[in-house]
C-alpha positions in Angstrom: 123.9 101.3 106.2 123.0 104.9 105.3 127.0 105.7 104.5 126.6 102.5 102.1 123.8 103.8 100.4 125.1 107.2 100.0 128.8 105.6 98.7 126.5 104.0 96.2 123.8 106.1 94.9 123.3 109.6 94.2 120.5 111.0 96.6 118.0 110.6 94.2 118.7 107.1 93.3 118.4 106.5 97.3 114.9 108.0 97.5 114.2 106.1 94.4 115.5 102.7 95.7 113.9 103.2 99.0 110.1 103.6 97.3 111.1 100.5 95.2 112.2 98.2 97.7 109.2 99.4 100.1 106.9 98.8 97.5 107.5 95.4 96.5 108.0 94.1 100.3 104.2 93.4 100.5 104.9 89.9 98.2 106.3 88.6 101.7 103.4 89.6 103.9 101.9 86.0 105.7 99.0 87.5 106.5 97.8 88.3 103.0 94.6 86.2 102.6 94.1 85.3 106.1 90.7 86.4 106.5 88.1 83.6 105.4 85.3 86.3 105.3 85.8 88.1 102.0 83.3 91.1 103.1 85.6 91.9 105.9 88.6 94.1 104.6 90.8 93.6 107.3 91.6 93.1 111.1 93.7 95.1 112.9 94.5 95.2 116.7 91.7 92.6 116.7 88.9 94.7 115.3 87.4 94.1 112.2 87.1 96.8 109.5 84.2 96.1 106.9 84.4 96.9 103.2 82.3 100.1 104.1 84.4 101.0 106.9 87.2 101.5 104.9 85.4 103.3 102.5 84.8 105.8 104.9 88.8 106.1 106.1 89.6 106.1 102.4 87.5 109.7 102.2 90.5 111.0 104.3 92.8 110.2 101.1 90.3 112.0 99.1 90.4 114.9 101.4 94.3 115.0 101.6 94.5 115.1 97.7 92.8 118.4 97.7 94.0 120.0 100.8 97.5 119.1 99.1 99.0 117.7 102.4 102.1 115.5 101.8 102.2 114.4 105.3 99.2 112.4 104.5 99.6 111.1 100.9 103.3 111.2 100.9 104.7 110.2 104.4 102.0 108.1 105.6 101.1 106.3 102.5 104.7 104.9 102.0 105.8 104.5 105.5 104.8 100.9 104.9 103.5 99.3 101.7 103.3 95.8 102.2 99.8 95.8 101.5 99.6 98.0 98.3 97.8 96.5 95.2 98.0 98.6 92.2 95.7 100.2 90.0 93.3 101.5 92.9 92.3 105.2 93.5 93.1 105.3 97.1 96.5 103.3 98.0 95.8 100.2 100.4 98.3 100.8 103.0 97.1 104.6 103.7 93.9 103.3 105.0 95.7 100.3 107.0 98.3 102.8 107.7 96.1 105.6 109.0 94.3 103.1 111.2 97.6 102.2 112.9 98.7 106.0 113.0 95.7 106.8 115.0 96.3 104.0 117.3 100.2 104.8 117.8 99.4 108.4 118.4 96.8 107.7 121.4 99.8 105.8 123.0 102.3 108.1 122.7 99.9 110.9 123.5 100.4 112.8 120.4 96.8 114.6 119.6 95.5 118.0 119.0 92.7 120.5 120.1 90.1 121.7 117.5 91.7 125.2 118.0 95.2 123.8 116.9 93.3 122.1 114.0 91.5 125.0 113.0 94.8 127.3 113.1 96.4 124.9 110.9 93.8 124.9 108.3 94.0 128.4 108.3 97.8 128.3 107.4 97.4 125.5 104.4 98.7 127.4 101.5 95.4 126.3 99.4 93.3 128.9 101.8 96.1 131.5 101.5 95.7 134.8 99.7 98.5 137.2 99.5 100.1 135.9 102.3 96.5 135.7 104.7 93.8 133.6 105.4 90.9 133.8 102.6 87.3 132.6 103.7 86.6 132.8 100.1 88.7 129.8 99.4 87.4 128.1 102.0 83.7 127.8 101.1 84.9 127.3 97.2 86.7 124.3 98.3 83.5 122.9 100.7 81.6 123.1 97.5 83.8 121.0 95.8 84.2 118.6 98.8 80.1 118.4 99.0 80.1 117.5 95.1 82.0 114.4 96.3 80.0 113.5 99.2 82.5 115.0 101.9 82.3 117.8 104.3 83.9 120.2 106.7 84.3 117.2 109.0 86.4 115.4 106.6 88.6 118.2 106.6 89.1 118.9 110.6 89.7 115.1 110.7 92.3 115.0 107.9 94.2 118.0 108.4 94.2 116.8 112.5 95.8 113.1 111.0 98.4 115.2 109.0 99.2 117.3 111.9 99.6 113.6 113.9 101.7 112.3 111.3 104.4 115.7 111.5 104.6 115.4 114.9 105.3 111.8 115.2 107.9 112.3 112.4 109.4 114.9 114.4 109.2 113.0 117.4 111.2 109.1 116.3 113.5 111.4 114.4 114.5 114.1 116.4 118.6 114.8 116.1 119.1 113.3 112.6 120.8 115.3 110.4 123.8 114.3 108.4 127.4 115.5 108.6 129.2 118.3 106.9 132.0 115.7 105.7 128.7 113.6 104.2 127.4 116.3 102.1 130.5 117.3 100.9 130.9 113.9 99.5 127.5 113.8 98.1 128.1 117.3 96.5 131.1 116.0 94.6 129.4 112.8 93.3 126.3 114.3 91.8 128.3 117.8 90.8 131.2 116.0 89.1 130.9 116.4 85.2 131.2 113.0 83.2 132.4 112.3 79.8 131.8 109.1 77.9 130.0 107.2 75.1 127.1 104.8 75.2 126.8 101.5 73.0 123.6 100.1 72.3 121.7 97.2 70.7 118.3 96.9 69.2 116.4 94.0 70.2 114.2 94.3 66.6 117.6 93.0 65.0 117.7 89.8 66.8 114.3 89.0 66.0 114.1 87.6 62.0 114.3 84.1 61.2 113.5 83.2 65.0 111.5 80.0 65.4 110.0 77.6 67.6 111.0 73.9 66.5 108.5 71.3 67.5 110.8 69.4 69.8 111.4 72.7 71.6 107.6 73.4 72.0 107.4 69.8 73.1 110.0 70.0 75.7 108.9 73.6 77.3 105.2 71.8 77.5 106.8 69.1 79.7 109.0 71.3 81.7 106.1 73.3 82.4 103.0 71.5 82.4 101.9 72.0 86.0 102.0 75.4 85.6 100.5 75.6 82.3 96.6 75.7 83.1 93.2 77.5 82.0 92.3 80.3 83.8 89.5 79.9 86.6 86.4 80.9 85.5 83.2 82.3 87.5 79.7 83.0 86.4 77.6 85.7 88.7 73.8 86.9 89.1 74.2 90.1 90.4 72.3 93.3 90.9 73.2 96.6 90.0 72.2 99.7 91.7 72.9 102.8 89.1 74.4 105.9 91.3 71.3 108.7 91.6 71.2 110.9 88.7 70.9 115.0 88.8 72.7 115.5 92.1 74.4 118.6 90.8 71.2 120.2 90.4 70.1 119.8 93.8 70.6 121.6 97.0 73.1 120.1 99.7 70.4 119.3 102.3 68.2 117.3 99.1 71.6 115.9 97.7 72.5 114.4 100.8 69.2 113.3 101.6 69.0 111.6 98.3 72.2 109.8 98.6 71.2 108.7 102.3 68.3 107.1 101.1 69.8 105.6 98.0 72.5 104.0 100.2 69.7 102.8 103.0 68.2 101.0 100.2 71.2 99.2 99.3 72.0 98.3 102.9 68.3 96.9 103.9 68.4 94.9 100.9 72.2 93.7 101.7 71.3 93.0 105.0 68.1 90.8 103.6 69.9 88.7 101.1 73.1 87.5 103.2 70.6 86.6 105.8 70.8 82.9 107.0 68.4 80.8 104.6 67.6 83.9 102.5 66.0 83.7 99.3 68.3 85.7 97.1 65.8 85.4 94.1 62.5 85.6 96.2 63.7 88.7 98.1 65.0 90.7 94.9 61.6 90.0 93.0 59.6 91.3 96.0 61.7 94.7 95.8 61.1 94.9 91.9 64.7 94.4 91.3 66.4 92.9 88.3 68.9 90.3 88.5 71.3 89.6 85.5 73.6 87.2 85.0 76.9 86.7 83.1 78.3 83.9 81.5 80.9 81.8 82.6 84.6 84.3 82.3 87.7 84.6 83.9 89.1 87.8 85.7 91.2 88.7 82.8 88.7 88.7 80.3 85.3 89.9 81.8 81.8 90.3 79.8 81.6 93.7 77.8 79.5 95.4 80.8 81.7 94.5 83.3 85.0 95.7 82.0 87.1 98.4 83.6 84.8 97.8 86.7 88.2 96.1 88.3 87.0 96.4 92.2 84.0 94.1 91.3 86.0 91.7 89.3 88.5 91.6 92.4 85.5 90.9 94.5 84.3 88.2 92.3 87.5 86.6 92.0 88.3 86.6 95.6 89.4 83.2 96.4 87.4 83.5 99.7 84.1 83.8 98.3 82.7 80.2 97.1 79.4 78.7 96.4 79.1 78.2 100.5 79.2 81.6 101.2 78.0 83.2 97.5 76.4 86.3 98.1 79.1 89.9 98.4 78.5 92.8 100.1 77.7 95.8 98.3 80.7 96.4 96.0 80.8 100.3 95.2 82.5 101.2 91.7 82.2 104.4 89.0 78.5 104.8 88.1 76.7 102.7 90.7 76.9 99.7 93.3 76.4 95.9 92.9 75.6 92.9 94.6 76.1 89.7 93.5 76.1 85.8 93.8 78.2 83.6 92.9 76.4 80.8 90.5 79.5 78.4 89.2 83.0 78.0 90.0 85.2 76.2 86.8 88.9 75.6 88.4 91.9 75.8 86.5 92.6 72.7 84.9 95.9 71.3 82.8 96.1 72.6 79.2 96.3 70.0 76.2 99.6 70.6 74.3 97.5 71.9 71.5 95.8 74.4 73.4 98.8 75.7 74.8 101.0 75.4 71.8 100.4 79.3 70.3 101.3 80.5 73.7 104.5 78.4 73.8 105.4 79.2 70.5 105.2 82.7 71.4 107.1 82.2 75.0 110.1 79.6 73.1 110.6 82.7 70.5 110.7 85.6 73.1 113.2 83.7 75.1 115.6 82.9 72.6 115.4 86.6 71.4 116.2 87.9 74.5 119.0 85.3 75.2 120.4 86.2 71.8 120.4 89.8 72.7 121.7 89.6 76.3 124.7 87.3 75.1 125.3 89.8 72.1 125.5 92.6 74.5 127.7 91.1 77.0 130.1 90.2 74.2 130.2 93.7 72.7 130.7 95.1 76.7 133.5 92.5 77.1 134.9 93.5 74.0 135.2 96.9 74.7 136.8 96.2 78.2 139.5 94.2 76.2 140.2 96.7 73.6 140.6 99.6 76.2 143.2 97.0 78.3 145.1 96.5 75.4 145.1 100.2 73.6 142.6 99.6 71.1 140.0 101.9 70.1 136.5 101.6 72.1 134.3 102.4 69.6 135.9 100.1 66.8 136.0 97.1 69.6 132.5 97.9 69.8 131.3 98.0 66.5 132.9 94.8 65.7 131.2 93.3 67.9 127.8 94.7 66.8 127.3 97.6 69.0 126.2 100.9 67.7 128.0 104.1 69.5 125.9 106.8 71.0 127.0 110.1 71.4 126.1 111.2 74.8 127.3 114.8 75.9 128.9 115.4 79.0 126.5 115.5 82.2 126.0 115.6 85.9 123.8 113.2 88.1 122.0 116.2 89.0 121.3 117.3 85.8 121.4 113.8 83.8 121.4 113.6 79.8 117.6 113.6 79.3 117.9 114.8 75.9 119.6 111.6 74.7 117.8 108.5 74.3 117.8 106.4 77.7 119.4 109.2 79.4 118.0 107.9 83.1 119.6 104.8 82.3 122.7 106.1 81.4 123.2 108.4 84.2 122.4 105.6 86.6 124.7 102.9 85.1 127.2 105.6 85.1 126.7 107.2 88.5 130.1 104.9 90.3 131.8 104.7 87.3 135.4 106.5 87.2 137.1 107.3 84.2 137.7 104.4 81.8 135.4 101.9 83.3 132.8 100.2 81.2 128.9 99.8 83.1 127.5 96.5 83.1 124.8 96.0 80.5 121.3 97.5 81.0 118.3 96.8 79.4 116.5 99.3 77.8 113.0 99.4 76.0 114.4 98.7 72.9 117.3 96.5 73.6 120.5 96.6 75.7 123.0 99.0 76.4 126.1 99.9 78.4 128.4 102.9 79.0 132.3 103.4 78.8 133.2 106.3 80.7 136.2 108.5 79.4 136.3 111.1 81.8 135.0 112.1 85.4 136.2 115.4 87.1 135.4 117.8 89.8 134.1 121.0 88.3 133.6 124.6 89.7 130.4 125.0 91.0 129.1 128.8 91.4 125.9 127.6 93.7 128.2 125.4 95.7 126.9 127.3 99.5 123.2 126.6 97.9 123.4 123.0 96.8 124.9 122.2 99.8 122.0 123.6 101.7 119.8 121.7 99.1 121.7 118.7 99.5 121.6 118.7 103.6 117.9 118.9 103.5 117.1 116.3 101.2 119.4 113.7 102.5 118.2 114.9 106.1 114.7 114.2 105.0 115.2 111.1 103.4 117.4 109.9 106.8 114.4 111.0 108.8 111.8 109.2 106.2 114.2 106.0 107.0 114.0 106.0 110.3 110.1 106.9 110.4 109.3 103.8 107.9 111.4 101.6 110.1 109.4 102.4 113.3 106.2 102.5 111.8 106.7 98.6 110.3 107.4 97.8 113.5 104.4 98.9 114.9 102.5 97.8 112.3 103.4 94.4 112.7 102.5 94.2 116.0 99.1 95.6 115.2 98.1 92.3 114.1 97.3 92.9 110.7 95.1 90.5 108.7 93.5 90.8 105.5 
């Protein structure tokens, strides 16, 4: 499989493909949404982890970023990404993967003493000054951590976890190294010089005069009526606990005490309002807290004062939160914490044709433009192929078919033509072409293009040996990551993740 991948892509494209494939794999996780309690974030190895537990584990990601620990932020976070959700500061998979890593490390006897962790800390580049450990830098970082609610315990824990990642990667991928023949083939592929031309079509040229007829709108509605639904709407009452102010002016002890008091207040209130038969309104009044109410709103159009609070909106519209279990756990966001009570749910309903008409009209017109662009691009590409086979001029054939020639200078896959428009796309579609071949059509941000390779040849590489060494390291690392990820995904599956 690895050999096949190397035949088909350059080493850079292999890495990109791996990341994309793993990143989309979460869509097929059968355990997504398995937990009935929305305040339980996940279950692993039969143990429940509440939102507060997950927030504590997430601190390791913040610490790893500050310490520039690649093992934690890159290797571990991407070892398996089937739990990923975008738009969040800490990747969900990092949290799940860290729990799995700690469990599996214990099973395989991977652990490090405090002395080993302390030595690793002192060897981190961030604490080095002229090749030696600098305690001044340590003290500076401690101050930064304290401002973020972290402490030296987080450093020791996170560095220890990073050592475990590195040890596990070495243990389960020992001896994996590409052959000299594979490396030489990869070098030839990446450092061959490619020459040719790109042919482009602009989407804007197909937009004029495109309309949607009444019959097309009606037909689209009838064919898609079951999926043309109004957005679910919800209404909540909530209590907002603004984050304490002026913490930066306090000493570390005073700041930590104030934060603890703030968190205790929230947890005491939360415990009271989620208790069986609790009176949300009465408890809130007793504590002199203010209940605010939202109007009905959809997740994509929240009230102005909730906009940007994505974690809160996600909690409100969690499908497991219902009117039988309406009160949430604390939901921390930038600027404070929210506890809400779900007050009303309006389920999605089929849209009437009159209400959906504007949306359908836009979709029909967009589909027509896309179809016209795609057909024209394929026609131009076929005309160039036919012209080449008959000995005609490729540019003339493309121009006659409505495409525009884009001059692209010679380039190598290791140094793509980034100065040219769509240079990365051109390098990707030209990667496997031989002289005389034409690529398939590729979409661009403004239309579509295809590439005609006129020449491809191996050129002298004055840094041949260095490039071979670099490729050996890069491909070896990629191979090791593939093997590590495969092992990690298997043990994560066995951990019984529910979320």
